[in-house]
N, C-alpha and C positions, 0 to 999 in steps of 0.2 A: 527430267521429271517434271510433271505439271503440280501446280500449286496445290491443288485437291490431294495428289497421291502423297505428297511431301507431309502435309498436316495429317492425313490418315497413319502415318506410321507414328507420330508422336501422341494420339488420341483414339481411346478405345470407345468405338461407336456402338450404340445398341443395334441399330440397323444398319446394315449395307446392302446394296441390289445392284444390278448390272450396269448402271450407269456411271458407277466407279471406275470402269474400265474406258469409258469414253474420254474424249478430248473436249468437246464444248463443254465452256465455262457454265452453260445454262443446265446441259444435263448434270454436271458433276456437283452444282448447288442443290440437285435432288438424290444424290448417291446414297444418302443416310435418312430419308424419309422411312417412314415403315411401309409406305405403298411399294409394291413389288412391280418397280417400274423395270419396262423394258425399251430399249432404243428402238427406233424403227426399223424393220427386217425381217427377214423369213423366220427366225426362231420365233417372234413374237406373233406372227401370221398363223404358222403352223400351230403354237399354243392354242390359240382361239379356236381352232379348228378343231383341234383335238378334244377339248374341254367343252367344246359346243355353245361357248360362251360370246356375247358382244363384247367389243373393244372399246375402252375409254382412252380417248385420244386428247392430249394436252398439249397446246403448241404456245410457245411464248420465247423469249429472250432475255439473257442474264441481265440486262439493264431496266427490266420493266417493273414500274412500282406494283402494279396491281396483280403480275405474276407472283412478287413477292408476298403479297396480302394473303393470295389464295394459298401459297404454300403453307403460310404458317396456320392459318386458319382451318385449312382441310387435309392438306398433304402431310402435315406433320403432326395430326389427330389420329389417335390408333382407332377409334371407333369409324373414323371415316377410311381409314386404311384395311379396316377388316372388311368393309362393304366391298370396296373396289377389290381386293385380293379375293374374296368369295364369290364375286358374281362376274368379275371381268378382267381381261387382260389389260393393262395400263401399259400405254406407251406414252413417253415424252420424245416431244421433237423441237429441237432448235430451229426457228423460222429463218433464222440467219443462216444457218447450215445446210436447210432444206427449204429454199422457199418454193421450190415445185411442188412439196406437199403441202405446205401451208396454203399457197395459192388453190389447190383442189377444196380444202374444206370451207376456206374463208369466203370463196365465191360460193360454195352451197348455204353457209349462214346468212351469208349477205343476202343471198337470192330469196331465202325464205322468210328471213325476218327482218330485212330492212335496215340491217346494221351490223359491223363486224368490230373486232377490236382483239387485244390481247391480253389477258390469256384466253386463248380460243379452246372452248371445250366442246369435243364432237363423239358421241357415240356412233360405232361402225359395225357392221355385220363382219364376220371372220373374213370374206372376200373384199372386204373394204370398203363397201357401198355406206353410204352417211345414213344413219336412222332419225339422229335428231341434233339438234348443236344450241349452242350460246357462246357467252364469252366468259366473265366472272361472275361467279356463282359465291353468295353467302353460305355459309356452313348449315344455318339453321332457317327456318321459315319465321318471314318477317314481312309485316305489312301486306298480308293476304298473297304473297308469292312463296312459290316453294323454294326451300334453300336446296343445297347440294345432297344432303343426306336423304331428303324426301324423293330428290330426282333418281338418283341412284337405285332407290327401292322400287321407283314406279318404271323406270326403264328395265330393270331385271325381270320384274312382274311381265310388263308389254312382251319382252323377247320370249317369254315362256306362253303367252296366251294369245298374242296379236302378230306374231313372227311374219308371217307370209304377208302380210297388209303392210308391215313397215319395211320390208325389203324390196317389194313391188314400187313402192313409194320413193325409197333409195334411190333404186335402179332408174326409175322413171327420170327423176331430177336430174342425175348425172347424164343421162341421154340427151334430156333437153339442154343442159348446160352447154354440152360439147357442142351440139349443133348451134347454139347461139353465140359462142365464144370461138369458133374456128370457122368463121363463115368464110367463103370465098368471094372474090369478085367476078361479076358477068361480064365484066371489060377489063383489059389490061392497060384502059386509059380513064383518067380522071375528067368528069365533066368541066368545060370551059366556065372559069369563072369561080368555081368552086374553092379552089386555093386562095385567092385574092380576098373573095368573101369571108374566108373563116378567118383571118387576122381579124379583119374589121369588125367581123361580128362578136369574137372574142373580147376585143378590145371593149366594146361598147357594153358587154355583158358584166364584165368585170368592173368600168368605171361605174354601172348601175349599182355595185354593190360596195363602192367606194366609202370608207368611214373618214368623214374630212375631219371629224374631230380627233379621233385616235390613230389614224393611219390604217392601211391594210384595206383588204379586198373581202370584207366579210365581217360577221359579228364573232363575239366569244362562244368557246374558246378559239383563239388565234394561233394559226398555223402560220410560221412564216414559209410560204409555198413559193420557192425561188423561179418555179416555171412562170408564173404569173407576172412577176416583175420581168421576166425576158421577155415575154410578150407584148408587155406594155412598151417596153424600150425600142423593142423592133417596129411596132406600130408607130411610136413617135417619130424614130428615124424614116419611114415610109409617109408620113406626113410633110415633113421637112422636105422630103424629094421631090414631094407633088405642090410645094410651093402653100402648105397649109400650116403656117409658122405658128400662128395663135392656136390652133386646135393643138399642135404637137407640145406647145408649151404646157397646155392646160392638163394632157396627158402625163408628160414627163413630171409636173409638179406633186400629181398624185403618187408616182412613184418614188420621189425624191422624199417626200414628206414621210411616207411609209418606212422607208429605208431608216431615216432619222429616228422615228417614233420605235421601231425595233431596238435600233442601236443604243437608245438612251433607256430603254425599259428594263425591268427585271429578269426578261427573258435572254439579256446579254449579260454575261458574267463579267462584270467591270474590274473584278479583281485579280483573276485567272486568264481571262480570254475567252473567245469562242461563245456559241450560242446554245441555250438548252431548247427541247424538243418544242413546245409551245407553251403559250400564255393561258391561264385558265380565265382570265378576266379581259375586257375589252381596250385596256390600258398598256398591254404587253408586258405588265408588271410582274403579277405572280406566277412563276411556271411551273410545268413538271420538269423536274430538275435534271434528266437525263440528258447528257451529250452525244450525238450521233455523227458518225463521221459523214454521212450522205449529207447533212444538214450542212456541216462546216465548208465541203469542198463547193456546193452550191451557191452560198450565200458570201462566201468571198468573192465567187466570180461576179455576182451581180454589185457588190459593192465596187469591184474593181470596173464593172461597166460605166456605174455613176460616176467614177472619178474621170474615166474617160471622157465622158461628156461634159462633166461640170470644170474639172480640173480643181475642185475642190478638195482640200487635203482631210476633209471631215470623213469621205467615204474611201480615201486609201488608206487613213489611218485604222480604221475599221477591219478592212482586209487583212492589213499586218497583224492587227490584234488577234483575228482568227487563225492565219498563219503560224504565227508565232506560237499560238498555243499547241497546234497540233506538233510542232518541232518539239516541243519542250515536253509536252505530257503524253504525246499519242505516237510517237515514232519510235520504232525499234532499233536494235544495235546495227542493223543491216539495212536499214532505210525503210522497212516495211512499216505501213502506217495502221495502227490499230482501229476496231470497230466503233467503241462504244465506252461510256463511263458512266456508273449507275446513278441513279436521283436517290437513293439510300445510301445511308452511312451510321455507324454509332453514334452515340452522342458521347462517349468516352471510352478510351482503351478498356477493352476487355468487356464492353457491353454485349450482352446478347442479342438484343434487339436493335434494330434499327429503325431510323426515321427519315422520311423524305425531306430533302433538302439540308438535313444537319448539318453539312460540310459548308454551305453556303449563306446562311442567315447570322444575323450579327444581334445582340442586344445594343441598346445606346449605350450601357455602362462599357461593354467591352472597347467599343468604337472610340470611345473617350479615352479608356485606360491606354490603348494600344496607340493612338494618333497624336495624343499629349497636347501641344498647344496649338495645335492646328485641327482640334475636334470640332469646335464650333462650325469654322468652314466647310470642313468636311461634311458634317451631319446636315448643314442648311443644303449643300450641293445635292446630295444624295437622299434627301427627305427622311432621314434618320429621326425617330420619335422614341420618347421614353417607354410609352406604351406599346409601340410596335406599328409598323406602318403599312401593314397589310388591311387597309381600311378604304382604299379608292373606290372600290365596288363591291355591291354584295357577293360578287361571285369571286373575289379574291381570294377568299379563306371562310367560306361557309360553316365548316367544323371548327372554327378556333384551334388549327393545329399549329397556327403561327402566332398565337397570342404572346406579346413583349418582344418579338422579333422583328426585323427588319430585312425586307428583300430590296438591295441597291436599286433606285432609279432617278433618274434626273429629270427634276420638274422645273428647274429653274434657269434662265439664260446666262450662260457664263460671263458673257462681255458685261451684262448690266451688275450681277454678281462683283466681279471685279472691280469695277467703277465705284460701287458701293463701298467696297473696302480700300478703295485708294491705291491699288495697285495695277500693274499691266497684266494682260491676257497671258502671257508668258509665264509671269510670276505666279500666277492664279494655277495655271495648269500645272504648272512645276509643284507646287504644294500637293495638287491631288494626286500625283504621279507618286510622290515621296510616301502620303499617307496609303496608297493602293499596295506599295511595294510592302510598308509595315504591316498591314491586314495579310498580304499574302504571305508574308514569313510567318505569322501567328497561325494562320489557317491551317498552314504546311503540317503545324503540330497535331492537329486533328486526325483523326481514323478518317482515313481517304475512302471515298466511294471505292466500289468494287471498278476494276479496268477490265472491260472483257478485249483481251489481247488477241483475240481470233482476227485474221488477216483476209478481208473479203476483197476478190478483185474487183466487182464492180464498183466497190465505194472507193478504192484505191484509185480507180479510174477517175472519179469525180475529184479526187484531191490532186493527182498528178495535174490535171487540166489548171486548177486554179494557181498552183505552184508555179506552172510554166508560164502563165499568161501575167503572172505578178512580176515576173524577172523582168519582163520588158515594160509593160505598162506603167509600173512604179518608177522608172527612171524618168517620167514626167511630171514628178514631185519637184518643187522647188529646192534649190539646193541648201538652202539655210533652213530647210525645215527642223523642227524640233521634236523628238521622240520621248513620250513620256509611259513609265511602266504601265502596263505589261509589255507594251510594245517593246522590242529590241533596237530597230533603227538599224538592221543589217543592210548592208549592200545588196540590192534586188537580186543581183546575179544568183547570190546563195540559193534563192529560191527555185532556180531552173537545176541547180545540183540535187536539192532535194527529191526534184520531181523525177531526175535520172534516176537516182539511189531506189526509189519507189518503184520503178518500172523494171529496173534490173533485178531486183527481189524477186518479182511476179515470174520474171523470163526465168530466172536461175531456178526458183523452186517451184512454180505452178506450171510452165509449161512443158509440153515435150516436143524437142525439135524435130522427132522422127514423125510422130503422127500430128504434129501442128494442132493440138489440142490442150486447152487450159482445164486445170482443175478449180472449182469453184472457191475453195478458200484454204487457209495454213493455219493451224495450231499445233507445235509439236510434230510438224510434219505437214504435208498435203492431205486434204481431206479425201475421203472417197467418193465424194460427189463431183460430178463433173462441171465444166463449166457450163453456164446458161447463158441465153441470150442476152441478158445485161451484163455479164460479166463481160462477153465479146464486145457489144456495143458500146459500153462504157468505157472500156480500155481502149479501143480503137480511137474513139473521141480525145481521150487522153493523149493517146501519143500522138495524134495528130497536131495538137496544141504542143506539146513536147517539139516534135517537128518544127513546125511554123513559128514558134518563140524562141528557135535559136540552138535546138537541139541537132544531134546528128542524122544522117540519111538513113542510119539503121534503124531509126525508131519509126519512120515512114515506111520502110520496106516490111518492117513487122506489121504494121497497122495493114497494109496491103493482103499479106498473108493471112493475117487473123480473119479479115473480111470474107477472103476466100473460102477459110473454114467456115465461118458462119453462115454462108450460103449453101455449103455443104450440108451441114448440121441442122439447121431450122428452116429455110427457105422454102414456102409452100411454091415450088415452081408453077404450079398448073392454077393455082386458086389465088396467088398474091400473099405477099407479107410474110412476117416470121414467126413460127411458133417459139412459146417460151422456154421451149424442153426440145431435146432431140428425139424424146419418143421411144427409148430405148429401154426404160424401165417400166416392167408392166405393174409394179405397185402404185403408179402414179395414174391416176385413173382418167384426168384432163388433159388434153394438149391445146394449151390456149394460145390466142392472138390477141395480146395485151396493147391496149392504147390509152389507158388512162394516167394523165400525167398529173401525179400527185405529190407526196413527199418526196418521191422519186420520179423522175420520170419514167415514160415506158420505152422497153428497148426498141420497140416501133418507132418511136419517135426520133429518139436520138441515130437509129441507124439510117432514117430518112437523110437527116443532117448529115452524118458521115458520108453517104453514097453522093450528096451533092457535092461534098468538099473533096474527095477522090476524085469524082468525074472532072472537077476542075482542076486536077493537076495531070493526070495520065493521056496516053493518047486516043485519038477520036474511037477507034472500036471498042477498048474498053471504056471510055467515057459514057458512050452510048448506052454500053450495057448496063453500067452502073445508072444510068438516068432511066433505064427503061424498069429496071428493078424499084427503084424508088417511086415512080409512077405506078405501077402494078400495086404496090404496097398501099398507096393513099387511096386507089380505087376499092380496096377492101374496107377501108373506113370512111367511105365517102360521105354516107349517111351521118355520121358522128361530125363530121368537119361541117356539114351543111346546117344540122339541127341542134348539135350540142357541143360547139367548138369548146367553151370554157371548160369542159371536160379534158379536152386536149390541147392545152395552148402550145405546148412545144411543136408537137405535130402540125398546129397549124401553120407556125414559122417556118418548120421545114417544107411544107408545102408550098407556100409563097416562096422562098429560096428557089426551089427546084424551078418555077417558072419566070423569076428575074431574067430579063434579058440582058441585064447588064453586069453581072457578077464580073467583078476585075480581078486579076491576077497580079500581083507585084513581084516581078522577078529580080533578085538581088544576085549580082556578079562580082565575085572579088575573094579575097583570102579571109577566112572564116576567124583566124585566131588574132585579129586587130579591133582596136578599139573603135576604128570605123566603121567594121561590120556590126559590132554591139549597137553602136548610134543608128546606123541606117535600120537596123531591123525594128528597132525601138520608134522609129519615124514612121516605119509603115504600119505600126500598130499603134500609134499614138491617138488616134481618132476612132470612135465607136463604129463599126460597120461590119456586121455579121456575112454580109455579101462579098466579103474580100477573102481570098487565098494569097498568102505569102510562101512563096517559093525563092529558096535560095541555093547556090550553086558556087562551089569553088573549082574555077578550072585548073587549078594545080593538084586536085584531089582526084585520084583514081577512082575512088569509091563512090563519090558523088558523079563522074563523067559515066562511070559503067551503067550505074543506077538510071540515069535520065537517057541513056542512049538504048537502054531495053525498054523502058517506060514512056518516054516522050521525047523523040529528038527534037522537037521544037525548043526545048530547054537548053539541051547542047549546042544546038546552033545559036542561040541568043548567047551563050557564053562564050562560043567561038569568035563573035562577032562583036565582043565587047572591047571598047576603044582604050581602056587603059588597065593594064595588067597589074598595076600595084595599088589602085582603087577600088572602090566598092561601087558600083554603078547600078541604080536602080532602075527599071522599065515598068512602067503601068501599062497592062493588056489588057485586051477582052478577045477571047479566044485567040490568044497569043499573037494578036496583031497588036504592036507595041508603039508606045510614043517613045519619042528622043530620050537617051537615059540621062537622068542627073545624078550627081554624086555629093551634093549637100542635103543632110537630114531635113533642114528649114524648107527647102525647094521640095522634097518629096511629101512633106506634111501638107504642103498648100496644095500640091497638085490630088492630094488624096482627099482632103476637106475641105472645097470649096464653100459649102453650106453648112457650118457647124451647128449643131444640134444644143440648144442651150435653154435655160430654166432659170427663174428667180428661185431662190433655194439655196439650202445649205446651211452651214453654222454660222 
């Protein structure tokens, strides 16, 4: 039984609405509002038609701070509820549960008003056409702007007096958006030079927005947008390959400094690990405190990439910090990985109101009492002040919400601090770790932020990727490395097991083997919503990493199966590209082809890279088909790649990957249950190179042999010709024309990385 249902048996509520029967944590948060909420569905639509009233649609998610604010101010208010119940049918949607519905009305609001966000507030006709919309509305008129109550009265009046005009306008807007956002390519080819220029153009645009003082590619509020980091790393690698090492170093320095500033800032949870959503100021200091799974998976990956390039354990330590947080706080008993933790929490046990960041902030006195003899060292390191430290920028705390409180941020150099105190860096870091553990234990006694324990396939795909990659990349850490809390310091191979368990949960609970279809999410059972493009594309990407970094052939086989289904459900075979939905739900008015790489990459961007990777594994006819699908997709978004590459950084990388003539395959042949295999596969991944595919085959494993005989006989032939049955041999190939085998990890590393990408920087 879900938490809300359990609670409701113990407590008598004044109001209960239809949301009490739902599984979504966000909908359950509103189950006892006086508003007569409906979930998205036919019952609500029929009620609006029967009563001949407009629909008020409110979209948010359970860990959204401003969603909570609007609930307290408006949806718990009896007067507002009376206005809504009298003049509207009110519908609540969890955007994480129904991203397809959210996308329709968010696109509408962004197109008409130039911005969007959550909570999303929209007014619809009974046939679901938008009439007007916005985001957060305060309850009362303020500063000359109408409040929510005034808006409700005006919309009700307009519905009665200007209905035809409103409905025509909404229908016209939807038609315009549909035409603009589901465009087809006039050719199935992309113009020569566009893919290569897109990467360069995007890198130049990002470099132009670089903040040399505080890191990052833009001004406050600062979002850690990992796709930007991925693009800059990819471009740096290309510059090195083109013998432009000084330019490569400059771009790489921007990336590394940005990653350092993010990790040292308050946007990083120094006590418990992981990253908050974004920083409100330019210093990466004061965050909005929610933690989202999609951020953790992507950020872990870019820190792993930075470690691959620099071999600086500062970056591997941050990656471990994120992954260990996910293992400890965000993973269920069956390996499923949950979606988010809230920004808000109660000040004390039993408090009825919650405050943002309450779980994460500290007074100077609290830190002194908890850390004892090391208090001054800790306070100096994390910029902790008696009057509070949210004073670095006028944007950090404009409303004095954190007066007297401290958000931990590292502003001092650890080596100079240690030297000043006459101790080694190891001792200094050890003391910091002990203090963090004490604060973690104290923090654990506070009321925790709400955990959204919904399991979303797409976000799990991102996390599966980072856990799988960490299992081999982290084998490059020095053997004598010391770990401090909250980093656990586990054997990296444990991370591969985490990835496999998460993938197994999805296959068991959210995949139908007969229909080969995914469901979108799970909470107390699979959701009714089907899998969307992002679910397929992100999961395929994670499964490819799970296979390439040492998992079984079953994961690659499933990835190919999912790619086939993705093509059946979402591919526009005539016009090119993938739609975000299968187009089967008549209540979803727009079927879009998305390209924007934002907080999450677009499904089309991830799909391009998946197709390139799959094309480098399978036989020529299937490989050609994958490459044609990828190029046709890029043709749809050609103008974006030419004119607005900064909006599509990951797609820009994928476009370049498709046309790289030198994509290499590393084929490992030998027994997989050996230390030698682990070492050789780690060597294959030791250097950063997105244009490399790693394939492994055990000649004594029937499943491996059968798979490759059916999908690419070149691999079977390489395995049969391998000279040493008891050793793991590595072949470096292009189009399966291979070099002589090597059996030593160091020799393989040297073969794969003749021109290391390096930059000054690091801890």
